[in-house]
C-alpha positions in Angstrom: 84.0 232.4 -45.6 85.9 232.8 -42.2 89.3 232.4 -44.0 88.4 235.0 -46.7 87.1 237.5 -44.2 90.1 236.9 -41.9 92.7 237.4 -44.7 91.4 240.8 -45.8 92.8 242.8 -42.9 96.1 241.1 -43.2 96.8 242.1 -46.9 96.8 245.9 -46.4 99.1 245.3 -43.4 101.6 243.3 -45.5 101.5 245.9 -48.3 102.2 248.7 -45.8 105.1 246.8 -44.3 106.5 246.1 -47.8 106.3 249.9 -48.6 107.9 250.9 -45.4 110.7 248.4 -45.8 111.4 249.7 -49.3 111.4 253.2 -48.2 113.7 252.4 -45.4 116.0 250.4 -47.5 116.3 253.1 -50.2 118.7 255.3 -48.4 121.0 252.4 -47.6 120.9 251.1 -51.1 122.1 254.6 -52.4 125.0 254.5 -49.9 125.8 250.9 -50.9 125.8 251.9 -54.6 128.0 254.9 -53.9 130.5 252.8 -51.9 130.7 250.1 -54.7 131.6 252.8 -57.2 134.4 254.1 -55.0 135.7 250.6 -54.5 135.7 249.9 -58.2 137.6 253.1 -59.0 140.1 252.2 -56.3 140.6 248.7 -57.7 140.9 249.8 -61.3 143.0 252.9 -60.7 146.4 251.2 -61.2 145.5 248.6 -63.9 143.8 251.1 -66.2 146.5 253.8 -65.4 143.8 256.4 -64.7 146.1 258.7 -62.8 148.4 259.1 -65.8 145.6 259.6 -68.2 144.0 262.2 -66.1 147.2 264.1 -65.5 148.5 264.0 -69.1 145.3 264.4 -71.1 143.1 266.5 -68.9 145.0 268.5 -66.2 148.1 269.5 -68.2 146.1 270.9 -71.0 144.1 273.4 -69.0 145.1 277.0 -69.1 144.5 279.7 -66.5 141.7 281.1 -68.7 139.8 277.9 -68.2 140.0 278.2 -64.4 139.0 281.9 -64.6 136.0 281.0 -66.8 135.0 278.1 -64.5 135.2 280.0 -61.2 133.5 283.0 -62.7 130.7 281.0 -64.0 130.4 279.2 -60.7 130.3 282.5 -58.9 127.6 283.8 -61.3 125.4 280.7 -60.8 125.8 280.8 -56.9 125.0 284.5 -57.0 121.8 283.9 -58.9 120.9 281.3 -56.4 121.6 283.6 -53.6 119.4 286.3 -55.0 116.5 283.9 -55.6 116.9 282.5 -52.0 116.9 286.0 -50.5 113.8 287.0 -52.4 112.0 283.8 -51.6 112.9 284.2 -47.8 111.7 287.8 -47.8 108.3 286.9 -49.5 107.6 283.5 -47.8 109.8 283.6 -44.7 111.4 280.3 -45.5 114.3 278.9 -47.7 113.3 277.4 -51.1 116.0 274.8 -51.1 115.1 273.8 -47.5 111.4 273.7 -48.3 112.0 271.5 -51.5 114.2 269.2 -49.5 111.8 268.7 -46.7 108.6 268.5 -49.0 109.8 266.4 -51.8 113.3 264.8 -51.2 112.6 263.6 -47.7 109.7 261.4 -48.6 111.8 259.9 -51.4 114.4 259.1 -49.0 112.0 257.5 -46.6 111.7 260.3 -44.0 108.3 260.2 -42.3 106.9 261.8 -39.1 107.3 259.9 -35.9 104.5 257.8 -34.8 104.1 259.6 -31.6 103.0 262.9 -33.4 100.8 260.9 -35.8 99.0 258.9 -33.2 97.8 262.0 -31.3 95.4 262.9 -34.2 94.4 259.6 -35.7 90.8 258.5 -36.1 89.2 255.3 -34.8 89.9 253.4 -37.9 93.6 254.5 -38.0 93.4 257.1 -40.6 95.3 260.2 -39.9 93.2 263.4 -39.4 94.3 267.0 -39.7 95.6 268.7 -36.5 93.0 270.8 -34.8 93.5 274.5 -35.5 94.9 276.7 -32.7 92.3 279.0 -31.3 94.7 282.0 -31.2 95.2 281.7 -35.0 91.4 282.1 -35.6 90.6 285.1 -37.9 88.1 287.6 -36.3 85.9 290.3 -37.8 87.6 293.8 -37.2 85.2 295.6 -34.8 86.3 299.0 -36.3 86.4 298.0 -39.9 86.0 300.9 -42.3 83.3 301.6 -44.9 84.2 300.3 -48.4 82.6 303.0 -50.5 83.3 305.9 -48.3 86.8 305.0 -47.1 88.5 302.0 -48.7 87.4 303.0 -52.2 88.5 306.7 -51.7 91.9 305.3 -50.8 92.0 303.3 -54.0 90.9 306.4 -56.1 93.8 308.5 -54.6 96.7 306.0 -54.5 95.7 303.4 -57.2 96.4 300.7 -54.6 93.9 298.0 -53.2 93.8 298.2 -49.4 91.8 294.9 -49.1 92.9 291.5 -50.2 90.6 289.0 -52.0 91.0 286.6 -49.0 89.8 289.4 -46.6 86.8 290.4 -48.8 85.9 286.7 -49.3 85.8 286.3 -45.5 83.5 289.3 -45.3 81.2 287.9 -48.0 80.8 284.7 -46.0 80.1 286.6 -42.8 77.3 288.7 -44.6 75.8 285.6 -46.2 75.7 283.8 -42.9 74.7 286.8 -40.8 71.9 288.2 -43.0 70.5 285.3 -44.9 70.9 282.4 -42.5 70.8 278.7 -43.3 67.0 278.3 -43.9 66.0 276.6 -47.1 62.9 278.7 -47.6 64.5 282.0 -48.7 62.4 284.9 -49.8 63.2 286.0 -53.4 64.9 289.2 -52.4 67.0 287.2 -49.9 68.0 284.7 -52.6 69.2 287.7 -54.8 71.1 289.1 -51.8 72.7 285.8 -51.0 74.2 285.8 -54.6 75.0 289.5 -54.3 77.4 288.8 -51.3 79.2 286.2 -53.3 79.8 288.6 -56.3 83.5 289.5 -56.6 82.9 292.6 -58.7 81.7 295.6 -56.6 79.4 296.9 -59.4 77.8 293.5 -59.8 77.0 293.5 -56.0 75.5 297.0 -56.3 73.4 295.9 -59.2 72.1 292.9 -57.4 71.1 295.1 -54.4 69.0 297.3 -56.7 67.5 294.1 -58.1 66.5 293.0 -54.7 64.9 296.4 -54.0 62.8 296.0 -57.2 61.5 292.7 -56.0 60.7 294.0 -52.5 61.1 297.7 -51.5 61.3 296.5 -47.9 64.6 294.6 -48.4 66.9 296.2 -45.6 69.8 294.0 -46.5 70.0 295.6 -49.9 70.2 299.1 -48.4 72.9 297.8 -46.0 75.0 296.7 -49.0 74.4 300.1 -50.8 75.4 301.9 -47.6 78.6 299.9 -47.4 79.7 300.0 -50.9 78.0 302.6 -53.1 77.9 305.4 -50.6 81.0 307.7 -51.1 80.6 309.6 -47.9 79.9 308.8 -44.3 76.8 311.1 -44.4 75.4 309.2 -47.4 76.1 305.9 -45.7 74.3 307.0 -42.5 71.2 308.1 -44.6 71.0 304.6 -46.2 71.5 302.8 -42.9 68.7 304.9 -41.3 66.5 304.0 -44.3 67.3 300.3 -43.8 66.5 300.6 -40.1 63.1 302.4 -40.7 62.0 299.9 -43.3 61.8 296.9 -41.2 61.9 298.2 -37.7 58.4 297.0 -36.7 59.3 293.5 -38.1 62.7 293.1 -36.4 61.5 292.8 -32.9 59.1 294.0 -30.2 60.9 296.6 -27.9 59.7 295.1 -24.7 60.5 291.4 -25.6 63.7 291.7 -27.6 65.5 289.1 -25.3 62.6 286.5 -25.6 62.5 286.8 -29.4 66.3 286.4 -29.7 66.4 283.3 -27.4 63.2 281.5 -28.4 62.5 282.3 -32.0 65.3 281.0 -34.2 63.6 282.2 -37.4 64.0 285.7 -36.2 67.7 285.4 -35.7 68.4 286.8 -39.2 66.4 289.9 -38.5 68.0 290.4 -35.2 71.5 290.0 -36.7 70.6 292.6 -39.3 69.3 295.0 -36.6 72.4 294.8 -34.6 74.6 295.3 -37.5 72.6 298.4 -38.7 72.6 300.0 -35.3 76.3 299.4 -34.7 77.2 300.9 -38.1 74.9 303.9 -37.3 76.9 304.4 -34.1 80.1 304.2 -36.0 78.8 306.8 -38.5 77.9 309.0 -35.6 81.5 308.6 -34.1 83.0 309.5 -37.4 80.8 312.5 -38.0 81.8 314.0 -34.6 78.7 313.1 -32.6 80.7 311.0 -30.1 78.2 311.2 -27.1 75.4 310.0 -29.4 77.6 307.1 -30.5 78.4 306.1 -27.0 74.7 306.1 -26.0 73.8 303.9 -29.1 76.6 301.5 -28.2 75.6 301.2 -24.5 72.0 300.7 -25.5 73.0 298.0 -28.0 75.1 296.2 -25.4 72.2 296.3 -23.0 69.6 295.0 -25.4 71.7 292.2 -26.7 74.2 291.0 -24.0 74.5 287.6 -25.7 76.3 289.2 -28.7 79.5 289.7 -26.8 81.5 288.0 -29.6 80.9 291.0 -31.8 83.2 293.0 -29.5 81.0 296.0 -29.4 82.8 297.1 -26.3 85.9 297.8 -28.3 83.9 300.4 -30.3 82.8 301.8 -26.9 86.3 302.0 -25.5 87.6 304.0 -28.5 84.7 306.4 -28.4 85.2 307.0 -24.6 88.9 307.6 -25.1 87.9 310.2 -27.6 85.8 311.8 -25.1 88.6 311.5 -22.5 86.2 309.8 -20.1 89.0 307.7 -18.5 86.8 306.7 -15.6 84.2 305.2 -17.9 87.0 303.5 -19.9 88.2 301.9 -16.5 84.7 300.7 -15.8 84.4 299.0 -19.2 87.9 297.4 -18.7 86.9 296.1 -15.2 84.1 294.2 -16.9 85.9 292.8 -19.9 89.6 292.6 -18.9 88.8 289.4 -17.0 90.9 286.3 -16.9 88.0 284.2 -18.2 87.4 286.4 -21.3 89.5 286.3 -24.4 91.9 289.2 -24.7 92.7 291.6 -27.5 95.2 294.3 -28.3 92.5 296.9 -27.5 92.0 295.5 -24.0 95.6 295.1 -23.1 97.0 298.3 -24.6 94.1 300.5 -23.3 94.8 299.1 -19.8 98.4 300.0 -20.3 97.5 303.5 -21.5 95.4 304.3 -18.4 98.2 303.2 -16.1 100.9 304.9 -18.1 98.9 308.2 -18.2 98.8 308.4 -14.4 102.7 308.6 -14.2 104.0 309.4 -17.8 103.8 313.2 -17.5 106.4 313.2 -14.8 108.4 310.1 -15.8 112.1 310.5 -16.6 114.4 307.6 -17.5 117.4 309.4 -15.8 115.5 310.0 -12.5 114.0 306.5 -12.5 117.6 305.0 -12.9 118.8 307.0 -9.9 115.9 306.6 -7.4 114.2 303.4 -8.9 110.7 303.0 -10.0 107.7 303.8 -7.7 104.7 301.6 -7.3 102.7 303.4 -9.8 105.5 303.4 -12.4 106.1 299.7 -11.7 102.4 299.0 -12.4 102.6 301.0 -15.7 105.7 299.1 -16.8 104.2 295.8 -16.1 101.0 296.7 -18.0 103.1 297.7 -21.0 105.1 294.4 -20.7 101.8 292.5 -20.6 100.4 294.3 -23.6 103.7 293.9 -25.6 103.7 290.1 -24.7 100.1 289.8 -26.1 100.9 291.7 -29.3 104.6 292.6 -29.9 103.8 294.4 -33.2 101.9 297.3 -31.8 104.8 299.4 -30.3 106.5 300.1 -33.7 103.3 301.6 -35.1 102.5 303.7 -32.0 106.1 304.9 -32.0 105.8 305.5 -35.8 108.8 303.2 -36.4 106.6 301.6 -39.1 104.2 303.3 -41.4 100.5 302.7 -41.0 98.1 301.5 -43.7 94.3 301.2 -43.7 93.2 298.3 -41.4 91.8 295.1 -42.9 88.2 293.9 -42.4 89.4 290.9 -40.5 92.2 290.6 -38.0 94.3 287.8 -36.4 94.7 288.3 -32.7 98.3 288.7 -31.6 99.2 289.3 -35.3 100.4 292.3 -37.3 96.9 292.7 -38.7 95.4 293.4 -35.2 98.4 295.8 -34.5 97.6 297.8 -37.6 93.9 297.9 -36.7 94.6 299.1 -33.1 97.2 301.7 -34.0 95.2 303.1 -36.8 92.4 304.2 -34.3 94.3 304.5 -30.9 97.5 306.3 -32.0 95.8 309.6 -31.3 94.8 308.6 -27.8 98.4 307.7 -26.9 99.6 311.1 -28.3 97.0 312.9 -26.3 98.3 311.4 -23.1 101.5 313.4 -22.3 104.5 311.3 -21.9 102.8 308.0 -22.6 104.7 307.3 -25.8 108.0 308.2 -24.1 107.3 305.7 -21.4 106.4 303.1 -24.0 109.6 303.8 -25.9 111.7 303.4 -22.8 110.2 300.1 -21.6 108.7 298.1 -24.3 111.7 296.1 -25.4 112.2 294.9 -21.9 109.4 292.5 -22.5 111.7 290.3 -24.7 114.1 289.7 -21.7 111.3 288.2 -19.7 110.2 285.8 -22.6 113.5 284.8 -24.3 111.8 281.9 -26.1 108.2 283.3 -26.9 107.4 280.3 -29.3 108.0 277.8 -26.4 106.9 279.4 -23.2 105.0 282.7 -22.4 104.9 284.7 -19.2 101.4 285.9 -18.7 99.9 284.4 -21.9 100.2 281.2 -23.9 103.3 280.9 -26.1 103.2 283.1 -29.1 101.6 281.3 -32.1 103.8 280.5 -35.0 100.9 280.7 -37.5 100.4 284.5 -37.5 102.8 285.4 -40.3 101.1 283.2 -42.8 97.7 284.5 -41.9 98.8 288.1 -41.8 100.2 287.8 -45.3 96.7 286.7 -46.6 95.0 289.5 -44.7 97.2 292.5 -45.4 97.9 293.9 -48.9 101.1 293.0 -50.7 102.6 296.6 -50.6 102.7 296.4 -46.7 105.8 294.8 -45.1 104.4 292.3 -42.7 106.0 292.5 -39.2 107.4 289.1 -38.1 107.8 288.0 -34.5 110.2 286.6 -33.4 112.7 287.7 -36.0 113.9 284.7 -38.1 117.5 284.0 -38.6 118.8 283.6 -42.1 118.6 280.1 -43.4 121.7 278.1 -43.7 121.5 277.9 -47.5 121.5 281.7 -47.9 124.7 281.9 -45.8 126.1 278.9 -47.8 125.4 280.4 -51.1 126.7 283.8 -50.1 130.0 282.3 -48.8 130.3 280.1 -51.9 129.6 283.1 -54.3 132.2 285.3 -52.5 134.8 282.5 -52.4 134.5 281.6 -56.1 134.4 285.2 -57.2 137.6 285.9 -55.1 139.2 282.8 -56.8 138.2 284.0 -60.3 139.6 287.6 -59.6 142.9 286.4 -58.2 143.4 283.8 -60.9 142.7 286.4 -63.6 145.0 289.1 -62.1 147.9 286.7 -60.8 147.8 283.6 -62.8 151.5 282.6 -61.9 151.2 283.4 -58.3 147.9 281.3 -58.0 149.8 278.4 -59.6 152.5 278.6 -57.1 149.9 278.8 -54.4 148.1 275.8 -55.7 151.3 273.8 -55.8 152.2 274.9 -52.3 148.7 273.8 -51.1 149.2 270.4 -53.0 152.5 269.9 -51.3 151.0 270.3 -47.9 148.3 267.7 -48.5 150.5 265.4 -50.4 151.2 263.2 -47.3 147.5 262.7 -46.8 146.6 261.8 -50.3 147.8 259.4 -53.0 149.6 262.0 -55.0 149.8 265.6 -56.2 147.3 264.8 -58.9 144.8 263.8 -56.4 145.2 267.0 -54.6 144.6 269.0 -57.7 141.4 267.1 -58.2 140.6 267.8 -54.6 141.1 271.5 -55.2 138.6 271.5 -57.8 135.9 269.9 -55.6 134.4 273.2 -54.5 133.9 274.1 -58.2 132.2 270.8 -58.9 130.1 271.4 -55.8 128.9 274.7 -57.2 128.1 273.1 -60.5 126.2 270.4 -58.6 124.2 272.9 -56.6 
């Protein structure tokens, strides 16, 4: 028994060693086989008179038309490869040939990751575990997301384009399902219907399910929330439905004097509290969109006082935008003093609003020519540093604020420091930058200086952590396909695109010259053959060597 139990752990180790040895030796076996073929050709070259056979039978019978057809075909094939590589790089940000080589050919040749990187994320029993996700690549709910029926759908009716991706809407469905129904196993019948309604992909099916929940229980506030979000075609109608949802269950949500105790002690009331906070927030956003800004500010302040533990909802970003619309810059500064803290997570709204306030103080009198002559004052230096800080956090925003890129409707979820966050911020805050005289001019003159401070943003940051490299992939999932995703830092063209471009141009030039000047190209080929004769076995070897680029094209 001891022998049998002791031999079991050894057998998997021997199998793994055998597999690793085979994968390690595979590369050397290929090289050994290729070397043996070359040695055999060298040994049999003279006895079999391969040189005379190749020269008399093959090379002497070829006409210039053959070379024109061969080089032309090679140029066409390499051109098609170039077009496909360029399209794949523009769509996915990487080279197709490089990706296939790394993903499929490298494992076949025995290429594996180093043990140091694997050991960092291995479990107790030795099995490899996936790497932990980077916190900065987490997708967040957009605090200023629009209404589907009153805004997103109206855009679709006018343009015929879908502003939201399926991935984005699926995340919203998961949020609503978790936020409004909870994880309790004893769901009420109307809650069970609404839980299925959030998962429906078809908008009409979701609306029908909401009406079904109302038929089961007329006091189902979540159903009215769904109707306000998706069926209402105007903000006024959405506000009416939200007010109805608030009045239906207002007495059952919480006791006004003991809201904090209910939220902290009674877990079963968490769903009702979540629903209440969501409705009040959307009502404040309705008031903001309908021009009742002071009312919206009061509702947001009251909501933040009642539920201070819900800071992860970022209600302060809604408050900042409304205060900027009122031009209450002192109140904006007070909110920033509370939330622009080193211990709290940052956002584009926090960083760029802070930069806007400092730029506004000096932008009306700022002149690049005068600043270059006398230097920057203390206030101007603070404004420039604030702009550099904001650009380092999210480098995509300035192009939208300066209208160098066209804006689209913001998604329902954003990725901090990504293009999706930049679109969401610029969509609502561009008007505030335009209202501050000279602020955009100061931004235009100084924002690119940030990149001199952080020459290698993926490796080392200045005021923040290095820029995450996962933003492009997530932004392509969140933003619609008709939007050109902003990529930072700019990627250089892959080697295979440059190689196929050069190969296509070279073979096309050879085909054109051979077609136009067949005799001259023959003389040129003989001259090149004479130059390399001293380094090769003979002129025929040189002619074969001159054909190697063509064979390489056919191989690719």
